[in-house]
N, C-alpha and C positions, 0 to 999 in steps of 0.2 A: 567699633565701626565709626563712631564720631571722630576718634583720633585719626583714623585713616583719611577721612574726608577733610579734616583740618589740615593735615600735611599736604594733601593734593592741592587744596585751595592756596596755600602759601607758596607752593612750587609754581603754580600757574599764574598767580597774581603779578609777579614781576614781568612775565612774558606779555600778559595782557596790557600792562601799563606801558611797556616799551612799544607794543604795537599801536596803542592809542596815541602815544606821544609821536610815533612815526607818522601816523595819519594826520595829526594836527600840523606837524612840520610840513608835510606834503601839501596840505590844503593852503597853508600860509604861503608856501613857495608858488603854488599855482595862482593864488590871488595876486601875488606880486607880478607875475607874468601878465595877468589881465590888466593890472594897473599900468604896466609898461606898454600895453597895447601890442604885445608880442604874440600874435595870432598863431603862427606856425609852431613856436616852441611850446605854447600852451597845449596844443594837440599832441605833440611828440612826447612830452613828459607823461601825459595820461596814457598814451599807448605803452610806454615803458612800464608804467605802474601796473597796468593790466597784465603785461607779459611776464612780470615777476612770478606770478602764480595764477595762470588763467583758470577760470572755473565758470560754471553757469551762473553762480551767484555774483561773480565779479563782472559779469556783462553790464551790470548797472553803472560801472565806471565809464564804459563807452557811451552808454545811453545818456548819462549825465553830462558827459563832455560835449556831446552834440547839442543838448538842450541849453548848455551854459555859454555857448559861443555868443559873444556880445555884439558881433557885427558880421557882415558878409566879407569874404575874402576879396582883396583888391589886386594882389600881385600874383604872378604865375607860381611863385614859391608857396604862397598861401593856399592857392587852389590845389597845388600838389599835396600839401599837408592834409587838406580836407579829403582829397582823393584817397590817401593812405588810410585815414580814419574810416571812411565808408567801406573800403575794401576789407579792412581788418574786422570791422563789425559784421559785415556780410559773411566773411569766412567763419568766424566763431559762432555766429547764429546757425550756420549750416552744420557745424561740427556738433552742436548740441540739439539738432533736430528741428530748429525753427525755420523750415525751408521757405515758407511764404514771407516771413520777415526778412530773411536773408536776401531774397529776390529784390525786395524794396531797396535795400542798401547797395546791392550791386548795380541796380538800374540807376541809382543816384550817382554812383561812382562813374559809370559809363557816360552819363550826361555831363559830368564835370570834365571828363577827359576830352570828349569830342567838341565841347563848346569853348575850351580854353587853350587849345593847341599845345597840350602838355606832351613833351618829348622825353626820351630816355626813360620810358616806363613801359614795361611789358604788359599792356592792357589785355592781350589775349590770354596769357598764362594766369594772371591774377584776378581778372574780372570776367571776360567774356566766356572763357571755358567753364569756370564754376557756375556762372549764371545760366548757361545753356544746360549744364548737368542738372541744376535745380529744376528748371522747367521740365526736363525729361522725367525727373523723379515724380513731379506732381502730375504729369500726364499732358501738359500743354506742349505737344510735340511740334506743332507748326511754329510756335515761337522759338523753340529750341533749334529747329532746323534753320530758320532764318539767321539766328545768331551765329551758328556754326558755319554757315555758308559765307557770311560776311567775314568771319575769322579766317577761313581758308583763303578767301580772296585777298585779304590783307597780308597773310603770311606768304602767299605766292608773290605778291608785289615786293615784299621784303626779303624774299628768297630764304625764308626761315623753314628749313626742311622739318625740323622737329615739331613745329606747330602745325605744319601741313599734315603730318602723320597723325598728330593728336586730333586734328579736326576731322579727318577721315574716320578715325577710330570712334570718336564720339558720335559722328553722324551715323555710323553703323548701329550704334546703340539706339538711336532714334528710330531707325527703320526696323530693328529687331523688336522694339517695344510696340511698334505698329503691327507686327506680325509679318512684315515683309522681309523674311529671312534671306531670300536670294539677293535682294538689293543690299542688305547688310553685309553679306559675304563679298559682294562686288567692291564695296568701299574698303573692307578689310584687306582685300587683295591689292587695291591701290596703295594702301598704307604699307603693306608687306614689301612691295617692289621698291619703295623708297627707304625702308628701314635697313640700317647696317649694324646697329647695336644689338647685342644679345638680349638685353632686358626688354627692349621695345619689341623685338620679334617674339619673345616669350609671351608677352602680353597679347599680341595680335593672334598668335596661335590659340591662346586661351579663349579669346573672344570667338574665334572661328569654331572652336569646339562647341560652344554654347549654341550657336546657330545651327550647326549640324545636328545637335541633339534635338532641337525643336523640329527640324525637318525629318526626324526619325532615321537619319543616316548615322546609325550608332557606331559603326566601325570607323567612319571618318571622324566622328566626335572623339572616340578613344585615341585614334592616331594623333590628332591635334593636341590632345592633352599630353601625350607622351612627348611630342615635339616641344611643347611649352616647358614641361618639366626638365627636359634636357638642357634648355637654354637659360633656366633661372639662375641669375647671378646672386651670389651671397645669400642663397635661400630666401629670395624675396617673399615675405610672408603673405602679402596681399594677393599675389598671383597663386601661391600655394593654396590659399583658402578657396579662391575661385575654382581652381582645378579640382579640388576635393569635392566641392559642391556639384560641379558638372559630372564628375565620376559617380557621385551618389545618385544623381539623376539618371545616369546611364544604367546603373544596376537596378534602379527602381523600374525603369521601362522594361528591363529584362526579367522582372519579377524576382530578382535575387535580393530579397529584402535585407538579409543579414549583412551582406556586403555593402548595401546602400547605407544602412545605419552606421556601419563602421566609418565610412567616408564622411558622412554628415557630422558624426560626433567628433571626428578628427578636425574637420573644418571649424566646428563650434569652439573647441579649445583654443585654436590659434586666433580665430576671429575676436574672441573676448580680449585676448592679449594685444592684438594689433589695433583693433578699432575701438575697444572699450565695451563694457558689459551692456551698455544701454544704446548701442548703435543699431540702426535698422538692419545692417547686414547680419547681425546676430539674431535678430527677430525673424528674418527671412529663413535662416537655417532652422530655427525652431518650427516654423511653418512646414518646412520640407520634412522634418522628422515626424511631425504630426501626421502628415499625409501617408508616410510609410506605415506607421502604426494603424492608421485607419484602413489601409488596404489589407492589413493582416487581421482586421476585426478586433484589434486591441483598443477598444474605444476609450477606456479610462486613461490609458497612456497617451492616446491621441489628444483627448481634451486637456490633459495636463500639459502637453507640449504647446498647444495653442495658447493656453493660459500663460505659459512662460514667455511666449512671444509678446502677449499683451503687457505683461509685467516689464519686459525689456523696453517697450516703447512708452509705457506709462508707469514710471517709477513709483508714483503715489498710489497705484492700484495694488492693494495687499489683500487678496481674497482669502477667505477661510475655507471655502469649498470650491470644487471645480465648476459648480453651477453658478457661482456668484459673478455678476457682470460688473464691468467698470462704470464709473460715473461719466456721463457725457461732458461734464465740466473739464475733464482731463483731455478731451479729444482735440486733435489738430489735423490739418490736411496731410494725410499720409496713406499711400496705397497699401503698404505692408500691414498697417493697422486694419484696414478694410478687409484684406485677404484673411487675416487671423479670425476676424468675426464671421466672415462667410464660411471659413473652414469649420469653426465651432458649430455653426448652424447645420452644416452637412452631416456632422457626426450625430447631432441630436436627431436629425431626420432618420438616420440609420437605426437608432435605438428607439424610434417611435415616440420620442419626446418632442411633439410638435410645438407645444407652447414655448418651450425654451428655445427651440429653433427660430420661431418668429421673433422672440426677444433679441436674439443675436442678429437676425436680419435687420431688424429695426435700427439697431446700433450701427450696422454697416451703412444703412441709408443715411444716417446722420453724418458719418465721415464722408460719404459721397457728396452730400450737399456742401460740406466745407471745401472739398476739392473743387467742385464746380464753381463756387464763389471766388476761388483764387485764379480761375482761368480768364484770360483776356479774349481768347479766340473762340468763336462759336464752334469751329470745327472740333476743337479739343473737347468741348462739352458734348457734341454729338457723338464722338467716339466713346466717351465715358458712358453715355446713355445706352449705346449699343451693347457695351461690355456688361452692363449691369442688368440687362434684360432677363437673364436667366434667374437672377435673384427675385425679380418681380414675379416671374412665372411660378417659381417654387413657393413663394409666399401665398400666391392666390390658391395654388393647389393644396397647401397645408390648411388654409382656411376652409376650403371645400371639404376636406376630409374631416375637419373638426365639426363642421356643420352636420355632416352625415352621422357623426358620433353623438352629437348633442341635440340635434334638431333646433338649435338656437340660431335665429336669423341674423344675429349680430355678426356671426362669422361670415355671412354672405356680404353684409355691408363692409366688413373689414377687407374682404377680397376685392370688393369694388374700389375701395380706397387705394389698395395696392395697384390696381389697374390704372386709376387716375394718376398715381405717382409716376407712372411710366408714359403718360400721354402729354406730348408737346410741352414738357416742363420748361425747356429753354425758351420756347415761344411765349409761354405764360410769363416767365420772368422778364422777358424783353418788354412785354406789354405793361407789366407793373412798373418797370423801371422808367419807361416813357411817361407813364401817368404821373409818377411821383416827381420826376425831374421837371415835367411840364408845369407842375404846380409851383416850382421854384425857378422858373425859366428866366427870371430877372438876374439870376446869378451868372456871371460871365464864365464860371467854371463849366457849366453845362453847355453854354454856347460853344466854348472851346472844344469840349468833348465831342459835340455833334459835328463840328468842323473836321476834327481829326478822324472820326469814324467814317465820314464821307470820303476823305482823302484816302484812307486805308482801303475802303471798298473799291475806289477807282483803281488803286494799285493792284488789288486782287484781280480785278477784271483784266488789266493790261498784262499781267503776268500770265494769266490763263490763255489769253488770246495769242500771246507769243509762243507759249509752250505747245499750243495746238498746231503750230506750224511744223512740228516734228523736226526733221533734219534741216529744215530751212530756217529754223528759229535762230535769232541772233543771240548768242550766248552772253556776250558782253552786256547787251540790253537787259536780259533777264537778271544778270548779276547786279546791274545798276538799280533796276526796279526793286529787287530783293533788299538791297541796301537801304533804299528809300523807305520801304515798308518797315524795315527794322528800326529806322529812326522814328517813324511815326508810332510804332509800338512802344518804343522807349518813352516817348512823350506821353502816350496814353497811360502807361503804367505809373508814371510820376503824377499825372493828373488824377488818376484813380486814388492814389495815396492822399492827395490834397482834399478830394471830395470826402473820403472816409474820415479824415481828420476833422473836417468842418461839419460833416453830417454823420456822426457815429451811429445814429439810429436809422439811417437810410438803408434798411436791409430789405431787399426784395424777396428774400426767402422767408418761408413761414413754416412753423412746425404744425400749424393747424391743418387738419385734413377735412375735405369737403364731406358733409353729411348728407345722407339720403333725405333727411327732413328738410334741409336747406334747398335741395333740388326740387322737392315736392312743393315747397312754399313759394319759391322764387321763379322756377322755370315752368312747372307743369300746371299752368293756368289754362282755362278755357279748353278743357278736354284734350290735354297733350300727354304724351308718354315719351320716355327716353329709352333708347337701346344703345348699349355700349359694347363694343367688341374688344377682345384681347386676343391677338393672333400669336400664340406661343409656339415654341419649338415642337412640343408634343401634343398640345391640345388647343382647342379654340374655346374661349369662355365668352358667353353672351349674357350680359346683365340686362334685366328688364325692370324699369322703374315707372310706376304709374302713380297717379295723384293720391289715391286712398288705399293702396295695397302695399304689402310688404315687398321688398325687393326680391327678385327671383334670379336664379343663375342656372343657365343651361350649358353643360359641358359636352363638347364634341371631340372625340379622339381624332387626332390628325392622321388618318390613314392615307396610304398612297392613292386609294380609290377616290376618297373625298377631295384630295388636292387635285386629282386629275379632272374631277367634275368642275371645280372652280376654274381651272385653266382652260378647259374646253368651252365653258360658258363665255369667258373673256375673249376667246378666239373669234366669236361671232362678231365682235366689234373691232377686230384688229386690222381689217383691210380698209383701203381708202374709200371705197364706194359702197360698203355694206353688202357686197355680193355674197359672202359666206352665209350671212343671216338670211338673205333673200332666197337662197337655194336650199336652205335646210330648216324651213319653218317648223315642221313637225318635231324635228330633233330639238330645236330651240324651245318650243313650248313644253316638251316633256322634261328636259333638263332644268329649265327655268322653274317649273313647278316643283320638282324634287328639291331644288335649293331653297325655295320659299318654305316648304314644309320643314326643312331641317333648321333654317335660321330663325324663322318667326314662329315661336312656340307659344304665342299668346294672342289674345284678341287685340287688335290695334285700335287706337283712338283716332279722332279726326286729324290730329296733327302729331307726327312722329319725328322726334329729334334723334338722328343717328350719329353716333361717334364711331367711325370706322377705325380699323387698325390693319396694318400690313396689307396683304393682298385684297382685303375687303374695301380698301380705299379706292379701288378701281371699279367696283361693281356699281352699275346703275340700278339701284334698288327699285326705282319707279317702274322698271321694265320687267320685273319678276312677274310670273304668272301665278295667280292665287288659287286656281282650281283646275282640275283636269279638263282639257279641251281638245276637240278634234278640229276646231276652227282653223282655217288657213288664211283668213282675211285679217291682215294686221290691224285694221281699224277696230274690229270687233273682239279682239282678244281681252280676257279678264286681267288686265294689268293691275299691279299694286297701286299704280297711279290713281285708279278709281276708288280705292279704299281709304287713302290717307294722304295728307299733305306732308311731304318729307323735306326736312331741312337737315343740314349737316353741321357738325362742330368739331373743333380740334380736341376739346375736352370740356367736361362739365364745369371745371374750375374756371376756364376762360369765359364760358357763357355766363357764369354767375358773378364774374368780377365787375364791380360797378365803377365804370370810368365816367364819373359825373363832372369831369372838369369842364368848366365853361369855355366854349369856343367862340372866337370872333365870328360875326356874321359872314356867311359865304354865299357865293352865287350857287345856283342849284345844279347846273349840268354843263359838262363839256365833253365833247366826243371827238375822237381822233380816227379818221378814216383815210389812211394813206393810199389805198386803191392799187398802187404800183402799176399804173398804166404802161403798156408796152414792155411789160416784164422788167420794170425799173429795178436796178441793182441785182438783176438775175432772179428776181422773185416773181412768181406767177401773179398775173393780174387777178384781183378779186372782183369778179364781174358784178356781183350783187351787193357790194359794199355801198355804192352810191344809193342804191334802192333802199338799203337798210337805213342809211342816214335820212333819206327823205321820209320813210315810214315813221321813224322815231320822231322826227321834227314835227310831224302832224299832231303828236300827242304830248310831246315833251319840249318845253321851252329851254333854250340854252345856246351855247356856242358850239358850232359844228365846224371842225377843221378838216378840210378835204385835201387830198393830194399832197403837194409839197408843204402845205401849211401844217400837216400832221407830223411835225418833226420832233425829234427827241429834245431839241433845244427849247421848243415851245412847252413841252411837257415839264421840263425842269423849271421853267420860268413860272408856270401857272399851276403847278401840282398842289399848292396849298390854298388855292383860291376857290375851289369848287367842292360841293358836298358829294356829287356823283361824277365819277370819271368813267367814260366808256371808251374802250380800246378795241376797234374792229380791224384786225390785222392778221399777219402771219405770226405763229409762235411754234416753238418746239420744246418737247420735254427734256431733250438732251439725253445723256447716258452717264455711265460711271465716270467717264473722262471729260465729257463736254457738258458744261452747265446748261440748264434751261435758258431760253432766250426769247425775247419778243421784239418784233420789228417795228421801227418807225420809218418814215419816208427816207430819212437821210442816214440812219444809223441803227445798229442793233443794241438792245439793252439786255445785259446778261444778269443772271440771278445774283452773283456776288456783289454787283454794284447796287442792286435794289436794297440789300441789307444796310447800306449806308444812308438810305433816305430816312426822313422823319416825317411821315405822312399822317394827317388827321382827317382822312377821307371817310365819309360815312359808308359809301358803296362804290366798289370798283367792279365794273363789268368787263370781263376779259372775253370778248367775242372773237375768239381765236382758237386754234387747234391746241389740244393737249395742255391747257393752262393749269389743270388741276392734278396733273400726274407728273411723275419724275422718279428718281431713285428712292427706294424705301430705305430709311435709316431706322432700324428697330429701336424703339424707345422714344422716338421723336416724331416719326411719321414720314410722309412723302416730301422729298425736297423739290417742291414744285414752285412755279411762278406765284401760285396762289399763296403758298406759305411764305414766300419771300416778301410779298406785299403786306401780308398780315403781320409779319415780323417788323416791317417798317412802320406799322401803325394803322393800317386800314382796318376798319371795324368789320365790314361785311363784304362778301365777294360772291360773284356769279361767275363760275368757271366751267371749263369743258374737260371731259375724261378721255376723249379721243379726237382724231382728225375730223373736224366737222364740215358738213356741206354748207357752202356759203348761202345757197338759196333758202334752205330750210332755216338756217340761222337768222336770216333776214325776217322771216315770218315769226319765229319764236320771240325775237327781240322786240319787234314792233308791238306785239300783243302784250309782252311783259310790261313795257312802260305804260301802256294804256290801262292795264289791270292795276299796276302799282299806283297810278293816279287815283283810281277808284277805291282800292282797298287799304292802301297805306302799309300793306304787309308784303315784304319782299318774297318770302317763301310762298305765300298764297298766290302772288302775281306770277311767279314762275310756274307754279302748279296749273293755274288757269290757262297760261299760254300753251302748255303742252296739251291740255284737254281740248282747247279750241283748235289746235293744230290737227288733232285726230278727227275733229268734227268738220273741218274745212272741206267742203265739197269740191273745191277747185284743185285739191291735191289728190293725186291718184292713190289707190290703195297700196301699191308697191312702195310709194314714197312715205307711207305711214308706218314703215318699219321702225322699231325703236332706235335703229342706227341714226335716223334723221332727227328725232326729237328728244331722246333720253340722255344725250351727252351732257347737257348743261345741268349743273347742280348748284344749289345755293348754300353757302357756308356763313353762318353768323347768327345774330340775335333773332328771336322769333316774335318779338313784340311788333306792334304796328306803330305807325307814326302817331296815331291818335291815342296810343297807350301811355304816352309821356308828354311832358310839356304842358300844353294848354288844357289838357283834360283835367288836370288838378284844379284849375279855375272853375271848370264846369261842376266838378264834384263839390267844391266849396260852395258854389252858387246853389246847387241842389240841396246841400245841407241847410243853408239859410232858408230856402223855400219850405223844406219839410218842417223845420223848427217853427217858422212863422205860421204854417198851416195848423200845426199842433195847438199853438196858443189861440188861434182864431176859432178852431173847433171847440177848444176847452171853454172859451168865453161865449159859445153859442152864436157866433156871428153868421154861420152858414145854416141855421135851422130853418125848417119849413115855415113859410108865412110869418117870418119873425116879426 
């Protein structure tokens, strides 16, 4: 044996020596180019060196080349050389699976190209197309769409038919990933009309087949596979793989599992040869195979295939059993990795191994967090949150089952943490980011970021406004605005890299989960309780947390009858004048009481914090009836309002987040009252708005802007100057296509532009219609004006759930401010204003319907003004007094007849 190794050593030694000598010679040559100040050639020789035998280990050559550049480029040829380096680095990072890093270098390449007028370079083919595909892979579809539309526009100007076809095809992939298969098919048909080469047509038919498969149009899917296969030139392996995968999916949907496996196995063999054994396409095929085995109840084979998918993506993962999980240190942002972990969890559930299922789900949540961190666009994060909602519900249900098996309350707490993980995560991260960056606000990087985010928000608004014009929209204007947004996004991505480089520990994500103990110690003071809803697909979970008791969980199966009850209850508040409720008071009291019994399964404390979810975000809990009643007088009904003070929150994590950043002194109050006299701008005159302003001014000092002074321009100028901002105006919740909006005298403010603000307002009162409602985005909440302002930095909000009556609003608001001055507690002030409204003898009984007073809800912290700040001085003073008294008593200074 020794002789054998001795011979091998002497055979290898000359090769190693030659290689080392070659490396030394290369380094000497490279150093000589640096000494000659030959910037371009220095880059090119390193690219050639890497190209001799590219590998993941050799990527260090490209990284070191970038880090060893001794100066910035000065000529166009030098900028071109740097462009080549960035593009090549981006390409090879993509090939080896480092998608997020690949994006960074493609973005840098694009920045070099557009800022230095580089010509004779196919920026679409070598930079924009792969960059867009990278964003699609990660799930940042808005960014991918913008890049592709800019690419198509450029290709059309250059009459480059090949790139136009490629742009349409890649854009179809974006829409397919969104689940908009019909729009994806439209773009593929555009591409097909332009295509004249067999290979291009073959690829398009292949993509059409995938979309028809998703639409369950199986025969059309099979026909397009056949058309694609007929046109394959020289047996194009990548198209063959895709067609075999689609055909495998076709047979899977037809429950013909043997044929399905044959196609997937065929695809697997070719994919390993074409793409490499560690490519994500190979991992995706393993996931498909695992699904087929799972459908056949062959669970061991299914788990084995999912594990092979993980090993494909994570080469360092070498498990010894099918139950062994990979280490999170190997993880990176990749949807296929997340799919494999979710798949494993689903198999574990089927075999009743709930604990291992939860472990797999936990790992999937880790990958999801990495994906979210890589996104620039809020919309990409929202879509991801929606898609992962099913995992949250499954995790909660598993914990519930484990609790029933073990009677261990820690499973209820774990279920609560899963619910919290699905609650306004993006909003919470935005608040944390604002806080951390504000503490470093002297850094110009953050000022620049804030400026770019504001510009992007304005462009988002402009694009939406133009798109809402439908057939009258100016296509060229939309194209120009999209191009401008693309430029801003590019700048933001590069700035993000600078910030991460300078502040590597500036991570707004956290692995720590909120504990019930923390909620009890920090939130549930002074006789408070917390109720959190999780509105799932199959069940509703309601968590009850009180100061000195174990957390409780109430599960309600989501039957059609229960959903109908909720819908019917909300209908009472759906019309503009509350007529439905007025005419159906007995039905209202009966249904309202039934809902109260189902939702509130505990004794309530004096103050209740409610964290709603889904449809429960629209329920005016104050107006629920707490006992059976035959009373038909609105004033005398036993409302929940009489039992507890209710405040709302987006999540317990947001409520417990300590934003103790010192703020510069601010003026107390500013109010905007546009009135819209004579139906200005086509908006109805708000007859009681002036009276509202006068009533508030009697109890609240500040600046009151009336009529034309209540302009959007004034708001933008003064938004950072006041602690309380009051907007008494028109607003709308919007719909799936039209964003929520609020009106100023001169202009409309849309939700997308609000996201670009950086507000540090203590309280924003939106005395307008529907400011607390909007489109539900599962996993994040309601996309309302309230959420928009909260995202922009507002701490606390008072908002409405439906179209409010301006006369009753005037009474509610004036009493709210008067009570707030007395109590210093926002939730209590709103509660008192509603109670006094019901007691007001000048208001008729019919106008005491919940329609008139229950619309407004308070979202935010539950502490009083007196709970912080100067009260610490009083506590300190009291401490000194007690200590002094103790020593005086000890020394007998206060004895009788001393």
